[in-house]
N, C-alpha and C positions, 0 to 999 in steps of 0.2 A: 611373498609380500602381501600384506593385508591391504584391501582397498581403503582409500582415505575415508575418514568418518564424515558423515554429512554435517554441514554447518548447522549450528543451532542458535537459538536466541535471535538477536537482531541481525546477525550475519547470515541467517538462513535465507535461501533463495525463495523468491516468489514462485508460484507454480508455473508461471510463464512470465517472461519479461514484458514490461509495459512501456510503450513509447507514448509520451504525452504529445499533444498537438504542437507543442513548441520544440519537439525533438529530444526532450529529456528522456533518458533511458532508466527505468526503474527495474532493478534486478533483484535486490534483496529487500527484506523487511525494513532495514535501516534506510535504504534509498526512499522507500515509500513514506516512512516516518518523516524524513527530512523534507520531502515534498509537501506533505500535509502541514507540517509546522511552518512552512514558508508561505502558506496561503494566508490571505487577509483574515483577520479574526471573524468577520461576518461570514466568510465562506466556511471556515472551520466549524462554525455553529450550525451549519445546515445539517439536517438529519442524515443525509447520505455520507457526509464526511465524518460526522460523529460516529456513525456505525462503522465506517472504515477504520477509524482510529481505535475503536474498541476491539475490533477483530485483529488488527495488527498487534496491539498490546497482548491480546490473548494468545496469538500465535507465537510471539517472541518470548513472552514471559511465563506462559502457563501451558505450553504444548498444545495450543489451539490449532484450529484448522487453517493451514496456509492457503489452501484452495479457496476457501470462503473469503479469507482476507483479500486475496488477489482479485477475486470476482467483485468484491465490494468496492475496491479501489477503481477497477475498470468502470463499474456502474457510476460511481461518483464523478469520474472524469467525463463519462458520456453525458450525464445530466448537466454537468457544468458547461460543457460545450453547447448543449441544446439551449441553455439559458443565455448563452453568449457571454459567460463570465470568464474573466482572466484567460 
């Protein structure tokens, strides 16, 4: 029996699961996309979140680097926490 094919597109897994400070677990690119889209518009316009969104889209729709997308989401969450936002 062949091993299952890795998920692709928005169903692809992040390189590591991410747990937000509110306990939300982000496992797939789609989970991260949903999280970003739920942020207030002002937060979505921050450079770190814009970069995360661009990397998520690239990973899901253009075979981009999932590791880079995951790291950028982690960085954006870290900086958001440092600024005391949401």
